[in-house]
A tleap script that builds the chain and sets N, CA, C and O, in Angstrom:
source leaprc.protein.ff14SB
mol = sequence {
  NMET ASP LEU GLY ILE LYS GLY LYS THR ALA
  LEU VAL VAL ALA ALA SER LYS GLY MET GLY
  LYS ALA SER ALA MET GLY LEU ALA ALA GLU
  GLY ALA ARG VAL VAL MET CYS ALA ARG GLY
  GLU ALA ALA LEU LYS GLU ALA ALA GLY GLU
  VAL LYS GLN LEU PRO HIE THR HIE VAL ARG
  SER HIE PRO ARG ARG ALA VAL GLY ASN ASP
  TRP THR ILE CMET
}
set mol.1.N position { 119.635 88.077 98.923 }
set mol.1.CA position { 120.329 87.732 100.070 }
set mol.1.C position { 119.595 86.701 100.840 }
set mol.1.O position { 118.418 86.921 101.124 }
set mol.2.N position { 120.177 85.579 101.212 }
set mol.2.CA position { 119.390 84.450 101.947 }
set mol.2.C position { 119.859 84.622 103.407 }
set mol.2.O position { 121.045 84.477 103.707 }
set mol.3.N position { 118.937 84.925 104.280 }
set mol.3.CA position { 119.261 85.120 105.765 }
set mol.3.C position { 118.894 83.807 106.564 }
set mol.3.O position { 119.107 83.692 107.771 }
set mol.4.N position { 118.334 82.847 105.790 }
set mol.4.CA position { 118.185 81.467 106.567 }
set mol.4.C position { 116.910 81.491 107.241 }
set mol.4.O position { 116.755 80.572 108.046 }
set mol.5.N position { 115.897 82.359 107.109 }
set mol.5.CA position { 114.761 82.607 107.896 }
set mol.5.C position { 113.424 82.281 107.233 }
set mol.5.O position { 112.324 82.477 107.750 }
set mol.6.N position { 113.694 81.664 105.810 }
set mol.6.CA position { 112.440 81.175 105.315 }
set mol.6.C position { 111.575 80.200 106.069 }
set mol.6.O position { 112.095 79.140 106.421 }
set mol.7.N position { 110.384 80.426 106.340 }
set mol.7.CA position { 109.450 79.736 107.224 }
set mol.7.C position { 109.514 79.975 108.719 }
set mol.7.O position { 108.770 79.361 109.483 }
set mol.8.N position { 110.323 80.787 109.102 }
set mol.8.CA position { 110.622 81.120 110.401 }
set mol.8.C position { 109.369 82.379 110.820 }
set mol.8.O position { 108.865 83.123 109.979 }
set mol.9.N position { 109.101 82.389 112.014 }
set mol.9.CA position { 108.109 83.409 112.390 }
set mol.9.C position { 108.846 84.654 112.957 }
set mol.9.O position { 109.734 84.482 113.792 }
set mol.10.N position { 108.491 85.983 112.511 }
set mol.10.CA position { 108.972 87.172 113.181 }
set mol.10.C position { 108.069 88.070 113.701 }
set mol.10.O position { 107.089 88.447 113.059 }
set mol.11.N position { 108.330 88.448 114.843 }
set mol.11.CA position { 107.471 89.508 115.271 }
set mol.11.C position { 107.979 90.684 115.362 }
set mol.11.O position { 108.964 90.841 116.084 }
set mol.12.N position { 107.467 91.678 114.708 }
set mol.12.CA position { 107.679 93.194 114.537 }
set mol.12.C position { 107.003 94.060 115.202 }
set mol.12.O position { 105.829 94.221 114.867 }
set mol.13.N position { 107.598 94.912 116.408 }
set mol.13.CA position { 106.713 95.833 116.765 }
set mol.13.C position { 107.037 97.149 116.216 }
set mol.13.O position { 108.090 97.400 115.630 }
set mol.14.N position { 106.047 98.014 116.437 }
set mol.14.CA position { 106.154 99.547 115.866 }
set mol.14.C position { 106.103 99.224 114.167 }
set mol.14.O position { 106.828 99.868 113.408 }
set mol.15.N position { 105.354 98.370 113.760 }
set mol.15.CA position { 105.453 97.960 112.371 }
set mol.15.C position { 104.640 98.787 111.444 }
set mol.15.O position { 104.503 98.482 110.259 }
set mol.16.N position { 104.098 99.844 111.991 }
set mol.16.CA position { 103.093 100.510 110.933 }
set mol.16.C position { 103.847 101.471 109.862 }
set mol.16.O position { 103.465 101.741 108.723 }
set mol.17.N position { 105.060 101.932 110.550 }
set mol.17.CA position { 105.924 102.764 109.576 }
set mol.17.C position { 107.168 102.687 109.926 }
set mol.17.O position { 107.528 101.934 110.831 }
set mol.18.N position { 108.187 103.635 109.100 }
set mol.18.CA position { 109.419 103.894 109.468 }
set mol.18.C position { 110.379 102.426 109.567 }
set mol.18.O position { 110.211 101.532 108.739 }
set mol.19.N position { 111.183 102.332 110.450 }
set mol.19.CA position { 112.001 101.124 110.381 }
set mol.19.C position { 111.363 99.628 110.718 }
set mol.19.O position { 111.783 98.545 110.309 }
set mol.20.N position { 110.372 99.852 111.470 }
set mol.20.CA position { 109.459 98.806 111.722 }
set mol.20.C position { 108.869 98.380 110.440 }
set mol.20.O position { 109.253 97.282 110.037 }
set mol.21.N position { 108.156 98.914 109.834 }
set mol.21.CA position { 107.679 98.794 108.497 }
set mol.21.C position { 108.547 98.120 107.448 }
set mol.21.O position { 108.254 97.170 106.721 }
set mol.22.N position { 109.818 98.896 107.533 }
set mol.22.CA position { 110.622 98.364 106.370 }
set mol.22.C position { 111.206 96.902 107.217 }
set mol.22.O position { 111.502 95.982 106.455 }
set mol.23.N position { 111.348 96.692 108.385 }
set mol.23.CA position { 111.831 95.432 108.767 }
set mol.23.C position { 110.813 94.261 108.618 }
set mol.23.O position { 111.241 93.121 108.441 }
set mol.24.N position { 109.397 94.529 108.689 }
set mol.24.CA position { 108.544 93.508 108.352 }
set mol.24.C position { 108.672 93.404 106.739 }
set mol.24.O position { 108.611 92.251 106.314 }
set mol.25.N position { 108.812 94.263 105.933 }
set mol.25.CA position { 108.882 94.195 104.497 }
set mol.25.C position { 110.272 93.264 104.044 }
set mol.25.O position { 110.283 92.440 103.130 }
set mol.26.N position { 111.291 93.578 104.824 }
set mol.26.CA position { 112.385 92.852 104.656 }
set mol.26.C position { 112.330 91.419 105.009 }
set mol.26.O position { 112.763 90.552 104.250 }
set mol.27.N position { 111.793 91.163 106.173 }
set mol.27.CA position { 111.572 89.724 106.627 }
set mol.27.C position { 110.673 88.904 105.742 }
set mol.27.O position { 110.920 87.757 105.370 }
set mol.28.N position { 109.536 89.654 105.425 }
set mol.28.CA position { 108.492 88.926 104.508 }
set mol.28.C position { 109.146 88.599 103.141 }
set mol.28.O position { 108.837 87.590 102.507 }
set mol.29.N position { 110.082 89.518 102.710 }
set mol.29.CA position { 110.603 89.171 101.420 }
set mol.29.C position { 111.591 88.050 101.483 }
set mol.29.O position { 111.820 87.410 100.457 }
set mol.30.N position { 112.241 87.737 102.694 }
set mol.30.CA position { 113.253 86.678 102.933 }
set mol.30.C position { 112.425 85.449 103.274 }
set mol.30.O position { 112.983 84.417 103.647 }
set mol.31.N position { 111.136 85.536 103.157 }
set mol.31.CA position { 110.395 84.196 103.350 }
set mol.31.C position { 109.782 84.036 104.823 }
set mol.31.O position { 109.122 83.029 105.078 }
set mol.32.N position { 109.978 84.941 105.715 }
set mol.32.CA position { 109.646 84.707 106.973 }
set mol.32.C position { 108.137 84.979 107.088 }
set mol.32.O position { 107.556 85.742 106.317 }
set mol.33.N position { 107.446 84.226 108.228 }
set mol.33.CA position { 105.933 84.538 108.363 }
set mol.33.C position { 105.962 85.852 109.385 }
set mol.33.O position { 106.656 85.732 110.394 }
set mol.34.N position { 105.338 86.935 109.203 }
set mol.34.CA position { 105.597 88.031 110.011 }
set mol.34.C position { 104.326 88.350 110.762 }
set mol.34.O position { 103.271 88.402 110.129 }
set mol.35.N position { 104.342 88.550 111.956 }
set mol.35.CA position { 103.275 89.050 112.759 }
set mol.35.C position { 103.866 90.590 113.002 }
set mol.35.O position { 104.988 90.869 113.424 }
set mol.36.N position { 102.920 91.415 112.662 }
set mol.36.CA position { 103.031 93.051 113.015 }
set mol.36.C position { 102.092 93.459 114.067 }
set mol.36.O position { 100.910 93.143 114.198 }
set mol.37.N position { 102.882 94.273 114.844 }
set mol.37.CA position { 102.193 95.037 115.842 }
set mol.37.C position { 102.525 96.487 116.040 }
set mol.37.O position { 103.680 96.912 116.011 }
set mol.38.N position { 101.385 97.280 116.258 }
set mol.38.CA position { 101.561 98.625 116.480 }
set mol.38.C position { 100.457 99.365 116.975 }
set mol.38.O position { 99.318 98.899 116.936 }
set mol.39.N position { 100.716 100.489 117.438 }
set mol.39.CA position { 99.462 101.230 118.218 }
set mol.39.C position { 98.269 101.772 117.638 }
set mol.39.O position { 97.174 101.893 118.188 }
set mol.40.N position { 98.679 102.168 116.168 }
set mol.40.CA position { 97.634 102.772 115.295 }
set mol.40.C position { 97.129 101.557 114.275 }
set mol.40.O position { 97.879 100.913 113.542 }
set mol.41.N position { 95.804 101.403 114.382 }
set mol.41.CA position { 95.117 100.220 113.792 }
set mol.41.C position { 95.123 100.773 112.299 }
set mol.41.O position { 95.393 99.914 111.458 }
set mol.42.N position { 94.910 101.867 111.892 }
set mol.42.CA position { 94.583 102.301 110.488 }
set mol.42.C position { 95.989 102.093 109.730 }
set mol.42.O position { 96.134 101.415 108.713 }
set mol.43.N position { 97.036 102.829 110.437 }
set mol.43.CA position { 98.286 102.844 109.728 }
set mol.43.C position { 98.875 101.228 109.608 }
set mol.43.O position { 99.512 100.818 108.638 }
set mol.44.N position { 98.515 100.406 110.816 }
set mol.44.CA position { 99.128 99.139 110.939 }
set mol.44.C position { 98.187 98.314 109.628 }
set mol.44.O position { 98.889 97.611 108.900 }
set mol.45.N position { 97.029 98.345 109.368 }
set mol.45.CA position { 96.434 97.863 108.282 }
set mol.45.C position { 97.034 98.222 106.943 }
set mol.45.O position { 97.224 97.368 106.077 }
set mol.46.N position { 97.305 99.387 106.802 }
set mol.46.CA position { 97.795 99.951 105.528 }
set mol.46.C position { 99.116 99.165 105.319 }
set mol.46.O position { 99.366 98.517 104.302 }
set mol.47.N position { 99.956 99.295 106.420 }
set mol.47.CA position { 101.371 98.722 106.232 }
set mol.47.C position { 101.081 97.128 105.943 }
set mol.47.O position { 101.536 96.541 104.962 }
set mol.48.N position { 100.380 96.613 106.793 }
set mol.48.CA position { 100.368 95.157 106.500 }
set mol.48.C position { 99.666 94.831 105.130 }
set mol.48.O position { 99.994 93.792 104.557 }
set mol.49.N position { 98.829 95.564 104.636 }
set mol.49.CA position { 98.573 95.448 103.152 }
set mol.49.C position { 99.406 95.609 102.268 }
set mol.49.O position { 99.306 95.056 101.172 }
set mol.50.N position { 100.497 96.497 102.636 }
set mol.50.CA position { 101.588 96.720 101.428 }
set mol.50.C position { 102.462 95.384 101.782 }
set mol.50.O position { 102.697 94.792 100.729 }
set mol.51.N position { 102.982 94.757 102.833 }
set mol.51.CA position { 103.550 93.671 102.976 }
set mol.51.C position { 102.970 92.474 102.357 }
set mol.51.O position { 103.681 91.736 101.674 }
set mol.52.N position { 101.672 92.222 102.560 }
set mol.52.CA position { 100.914 91.125 101.849 }
set mol.52.C position { 101.219 91.243 100.496 }
set mol.52.O position { 101.227 90.164 99.903 }
set mol.53.N position { 101.488 92.286 99.790 }
set mol.53.CA position { 101.681 92.377 98.252 }
set mol.53.C position { 102.916 91.566 97.850 }
set mol.53.O position { 103.043 91.249 96.668 }
set mol.54.N position { 103.849 91.203 98.771 }
set mol.54.CA position { 104.936 90.469 98.314 }
set mol.54.C position { 104.514 89.068 98.104 }
set mol.54.O position { 103.572 88.544 98.698 }
set mol.55.N position { 105.335 88.438 97.145 }
set mol.55.CA position { 104.816 87.014 97.041 }
set mol.55.C position { 105.132 86.227 98.179 }
set mol.55.O position { 106.087 86.507 98.903 }
set mol.56.N position { 104.327 85.183 98.393 }
set mol.56.CA position { 104.497 84.041 99.234 }
set mol.56.C position { 104.761 84.474 100.564 }
set mol.56.O position { 105.629 83.923 101.242 }
set mol.57.N position { 103.891 85.672 101.096 }
set mol.57.CA position { 103.945 86.140 102.443 }
set mol.57.C position { 102.776 85.761 103.384 }
set mol.57.O position { 101.679 85.629 102.842 }
set mol.58.N position { 102.850 85.595 104.536 }
set mol.58.CA position { 101.848 85.295 105.406 }
set mol.58.C position { 102.071 86.350 106.539 }
set mol.58.O position { 103.093 86.331 107.225 }
set mol.59.N position { 101.139 87.213 106.698 }
set mol.59.CA position { 101.069 88.370 107.802 }
set mol.59.C position { 99.984 88.319 108.497 }
set mol.59.O position { 98.909 88.093 107.943 }
set mol.60.N position { 100.088 88.531 109.894 }
set mol.60.CA position { 99.131 88.865 110.876 }
set mol.60.C position { 99.325 89.984 111.247 }
set mol.60.O position { 100.509 90.320 111.273 }
set mol.61.N position { 98.396 90.906 111.634 }
set mol.61.CA position { 98.641 92.366 112.256 }
set mol.61.C position { 97.655 92.506 113.410 }
set mol.61.O position { 96.469 92.196 113.301 }
set mol.62.N position { 98.164 92.951 114.431 }
set mol.62.CA position { 97.588 93.136 115.732 }
set mol.62.C position { 97.743 94.532 116.236 }
set mol.62.O position { 98.879 94.812 116.618 }
set mol.63.N position { 96.784 95.517 116.320 }
set mol.63.CA position { 96.865 96.731 117.147 }
set mol.63.C position { 96.960 96.665 118.420 }
set mol.63.O position { 96.291 95.779 118.952 }
set mol.64.N position { 97.711 97.463 119.216 }
set mol.64.CA position { 97.674 97.325 120.573 }
set mol.64.C position { 96.746 98.310 121.210 }
set mol.64.O position { 96.504 99.301 120.522 }
set mol.65.N position { 96.206 98.243 122.326 }
set mol.65.CA position { 95.226 99.236 122.854 }
set mol.65.C position { 95.759 99.197 124.407 }
set mol.65.O position { 96.187 98.252 125.070 }
set mol.66.N position { 95.554 100.701 124.762 }
set mol.66.CA position { 95.950 100.892 126.154 }
set mol.66.C position { 94.787 100.776 127.080 }
set mol.66.O position { 93.833 101.518 126.847 }
set mol.67.N position { 94.715 99.916 128.151 }
set mol.67.CA position { 93.575 99.907 129.110 }
set mol.67.C position { 94.204 100.399 130.473 }
set mol.67.O position { 94.883 99.637 131.160 }
set mol.68.N position { 93.990 101.495 130.774 }
set mol.68.CA position { 94.777 102.035 131.950 }
set mol.68.C position { 96.272 102.190 131.697 }
set mol.68.O position { 96.723 103.039 130.928 }
set mol.69.N position { 96.995 101.352 132.366 }
set mol.69.CA position { 98.377 101.282 132.366 }
set mol.69.C position { 98.591 100.109 131.817 }
set mol.69.O position { 99.788 99.820 131.794 }
set mol.70.N position { 97.916 99.354 131.385 }
set mol.70.CA position { 98.317 97.964 130.827 }
set mol.70.C position { 98.047 97.986 129.309 }
set mol.70.O position { 96.986 98.426 128.866 }
set mol.71.N position { 98.871 97.579 128.648 }
set mol.71.CA position { 98.805 97.419 127.038 }
set mol.71.C position { 98.249 96.114 126.814 }
set mol.71.O position { 98.610 95.232 127.593 }
set mol.72.N position { 97.439 95.819 125.901 }
set mol.72.CA position { 96.733 94.503 125.357 }
set mol.72.C position { 96.940 94.382 123.870 }
set mol.72.O position { 97.121 95.330 123.106 }
set mol.73.N position { 96.902 93.343 123.607 }
set mol.73.CA position { 96.995 92.964 121.980 }
set mol.73.C position { 95.555 92.639 121.817 }
set mol.73.O position { 95.010 91.864 122.603 }
set mol.74.N position { 94.855 93.243 120.753 }
set mol.74.CA position { 93.511 93.128 120.383 }
set mol.74.C position { 93.380 92.145 119.371 }
set mol.74.O position { 92.272 91.886 118.902 }
savepdb mol mol.pdb
quit
């Protein structure tokens, strides 16, 4: 299926598992550059590694950390 997103950048939150991970994989398979964000660094690295296995993918992953009541991207 061609969604017309090849070369576009997609931000996927909660991307370490479940629907977020599936969304990241689907977007990458369509040729989008994917930025993945999730709270768990280990699970996020594992999911990003799986997405990077797809041909012609560009993936960046960023874990989120809580500092007090503020969330930051590390």
